[in-house]
C-alpha positions in Angstrom: -68.4 -5.1 -10.9 -66.1 -8.3 -10.1 -62.2 -6.2 -9.9 -60.1 -9.7 -9.8 -59.3 -9.1 -5.9 -60.0 -12.4 -3.4 -61.3 -10.8 0.2 -58.7 -12.8 3.1 -60.6 -13.9 6.4 -58.0 -13.3 8.9 -59.0 -15.8 12.0 -58.2 -17.9 15.0 -56.5 -20.2 13.4 -53.1 -17.6 12.7 -50.9 -16.7 15.5 -51.4 -14.1 16.9 -49.6 -10.7 17.3 -46.8 -10.9 20.5 -48.2 -8.5 22.9 -44.2 -8.8 24.5 -43.7 -4.8 23.6 -41.7 -5.9 20.6 -45.4 -5.5 18.4 -48.3 -3.9 18.4 -52.2 -4.1 16.1 -52.6 -0.6 15.3 -56.6 0.5 15.5 -56.6 0.4 11.7 -55.3 -3.7 12.2 -52.3 -2.6 11.2 -49.5 -4.9 13.0 -46.3 -3.5 14.5 -43.1 -5.0 14.3 -40.1 -3.4 16.3 -36.9 -4.8 16.4 -35.0 -3.0 19.1 -30.4 -3.1 18.0 -28.4 -2.2 20.5 -26.5 1.1 19.9 -22.7 0.0 19.1 -22.0 4.1 20.4 -24.2 4.6 23.1 -27.6 6.8 23.3 -27.9 10.2 21.9 -29.7 13.3 23.2 -32.2 15.7 21.4 -29.3 18.2 20.9 -26.6 15.9 19.9 -26.4 13.5 17.2 -24.1 9.8 17.7 -21.8 8.9 14.5 -20.4 5.8 15.0 -18.2 3.8 13.0 -15.3 1.2 12.2 -11.7 2.9 13.8 -10.1 1.4 11.0 -8.2 -0.4 12.9 -8.8 -3.9 10.9 -7.1 -1.7 7.9 -4.2 -0.3 10.1 -0.5 -1.2 9.8 1.4 -1.0 13.2 3.9 1.7 13.4 7.2 0.2 12.9 9.7 1.1 15.3 12.8 3.6 15.2 15.7 2.1 14.1 18.7 2.6 17.4 20.9 5.4 16.1 24.1 5.1 18.5 25.6 2.6 19.2 25.3 1.1 15.3 28.8 0.0 13.9 28.7 1.7 10.5 28.4 -0.6 7.6 31.2 1.2 5.4 33.2 -0.6 2.7 36.8 0.9 1.7 37.0 0.4 -2.0 40.4 1.4 -2.6 42.6 4.2 -2.1 40.5 7.3 -1.9 37.2 5.5 -1.8 34.5 3.7 -0.1 30.6 2.8 -0.1 28.7 3.4 3.0 24.9 2.5 3.6 22.4 3.2 6.5 18.6 3.5 6.8 16.8 7.2 7.5 13.3 7.8 8.8 11.6 8.5 4.8 7.9 9.5 4.4 4.8 8.1 6.1 6.7 6.5 8.5 8.6 4.3 6.5 12.4 3.6 6.5 14.6 4.6 3.6 18.4 2.7 2.5 20.4 5.8 1.5 23.7 4.7 -0.2 27.0 6.8 -0.3 30.3 6.6 -2.2 33.1 8.7 -1.0 35.6 9.7 -3.4 38.7 11.8 -1.9 40.3 13.7 -4.9 
């Protein structure tokens, strides 16, 4: 009974398996190729699991330096006899700097 299989004769004309420690042939004739991969985070022990991940530094923004607080001249403009407008910066949420405009009217 013909099941459609074609026998293949593996002879010496094929390249032999590499025996440099990275591959070997099992007793049943299967070739096992080991591909060593360098561990980027170090070795783990039997009781330890090492999880490696990027620290994300390529996606992080540098923390801006806080604006100088002392010695800066005030940014104020007189609008009239009893009013003035001012502008200053202050630390905001998420390491942002907020610009604050103040309007002062004396009564």
